[in-house]
C-alpha positions, 0 to 999 in steps of 0.5 A: 500500500502506498504511503498516501493510502496509509495516511488516508486509512489513519485519517479515517480513524483520527481525522484530527491528524490531518494537519500533523500528517501533512506537516511531518516528514515521512522518510523512506530509509533502508536503515530502519526495520520496519519503522522509527522516529527521531522525535520529529521525522518518521522513518519507514522501510518501504521494502519491509512494509511490502511484507506486511498486510495493509492492516499491519502497515496502518498499525506500524505507521500509527505507532510512529505517529503517536510516539511523535505526538506524545514526544516520547523521544524527548521525554526519555531523558537519561532513562534506559533506552531499551526499557523506555522503548518497552514502556512507550510501545506498550502505551502506544499499543494500548491506545491503538487497541482501544481505538479499534486497531487490530494488533497481533496478540503478542504485542506488548500492551498495558495491563487493565486499569493501568494509566497510559503514561510512559513515565508511570509504566517505565517506573513499574518496569524499572522496579521489576528489574534485578538490581546489581546486589541481587543475584538470581538464585541458582536452583540446585536440583536434589536429583536428576529431574528426569527420574524419580526417586525410584530411578524410573523415568519421570513425566515432565510437566510443561515447566520441567520440559523447558529446562533452560539454562546452562544444563547440557548432556552432550550424549550421543542420541540414537533415534534409529531408522527415520524412514522415508522423507517427509515434506514440510508444506510450505517450507520450500517456499521460504527457501531463497535462491542462491548464486552457488552453482552446481551441475546435474542431469536435467530433461533435455530438448531433444528426442532420440529413438523415441526417448527424451534425451538428458543434458548435464547442465548447471543450476543454482543451489540454495544453501541452508543451515539447519539446527535440530533441537536435541534437548531432553523434551525432544523424544527420539520419535520427534527426532526422527521426524526431524531427520525425515524433514531433512531428507525432504529438504535435500530436494530443495537445497544443499545444507548443514545440520547442527545439533543443540540443547544448551550447547551447539555441537557443530555443523555437519555438511549434508549433500546427499541422502547417505550424509543424513543417515550418517549423522551424529546426534548430540544433546539431551540437556536443557534448551538455549535458543540464544545458543542456537541462533548464535550458531548460524554463521550467516554464510547460508541464504536460509536458516531453519530451526527444527524444535518442539518450541519448549524454552525461552526464545531469544531476544535478538532478531533471527530471520530463520524459519522455525518448525515447530512440532507440537502445541507450543506457540512461539513468537520469535522476533523476525523470521517465519513459523511453521507449526506441525502436528506430529500426530494428526499431520495437520500443518499450519503456518504463521508468516511473520512477514505479515505481522510484527514482533513485540519488544517483549512477551514477559511482563504482564502483571505490573 
């Protein structure tokens, strides 16, 4: 949607913004993602805006207009920039939701009956931050949480399944024969083309003795880096599902596979099905997605994470495709999410390009 159309959409809700929208500079900039302001001018990235639905584009623009009108940039003073941003985002999102804008469910907003004043919200958020004198207590389990006192396997609840933190296992896991390839619908659509060139046999354009002749020619090969969640909450059956998806992925790209729990165990190059059969799987401890996204080298056009979704999501933006098996809903910053029901084989996608990530999803009860 063009900028003029977006302004008109905003005027339908806020006709009093007419003079402001005419006087304010809206600057197209590739340095913002997707929009920002400096207290006077509003910056937007038209390339990134193209990935959003018109409704989301209007919200993104309305956010910046409110930030400027409420002088959030000037009012920050010496406050912590990240915490001030969270406070002002919550205020703006709450005001827009009250006026009928449809915001993503994971957008940060104020709890009920909270005064929409940035300074008040900032003070409440600051009070929740740990001080330098307060060090988080490290919980020391009396025994392995995966076993009962009798030494039998224990059924984990949702909190135990996350097992985030610094615990690792590093044991070699043996999921067994994964079976035939299993395509994840929609995954190949997210794979970007590569400038890498490989060679293979393709159907040609000539027929000899009634047989279509093949020809050996070059073709571009997308490259991908694939991370497999091998933490304790991922059982062997789910791990086999990951492997089946990797086998199907080989039709669309050459890639490297790495395993992680709270540790990254290095990439293994995959170029043919035999390489997948020879994969070494390590892990079995907790889950640390910061370790996972930090393992991507940036040398591949595509980044893919296979996981069950249990664990604290990374705060840094990562434009990866998250393939989530099970019922956990994740809202990472950037990228796309594909949900897989490993039992009913029902697939659904949530394209993050059509929404936008909230600054945080952790505070909800100030």
